[in-house]
Steps between C-alpha positions, in 0.01 A plus 500: 500500500408158363130589474581814301729304266236234437228759441725680250564172323879504544508178701577423861852362448696825477297659781562202728871501415535869583293466817704198609825679429393799708395269784835319497696827486312644799540177698874496428541864602313438828707189575828686443380789715392266780831316492696827521281628783541176697877513456506860624290411803722203585810721473338755730400232750857374502627853563261552788527162672848387406372158398389330183148367458420227251 
C-alpha cells in the first residue's frame, strides 16, 4: 500500500496511517476474541472439574 502511494506521488504518510490503523484494529479484535475464548474455556473447565484453575 505504501509503495503504491509513493509511486502515485501522494506520499507515504496517509498510507502508513491507514495501514497502521488496520493493523491495530485487527490486533484488538483478535485480543478480545482470545480473551472471550479463554474465559469460556475456563468456565467449561470449572463446570467439568468442579475446581478453579488460575
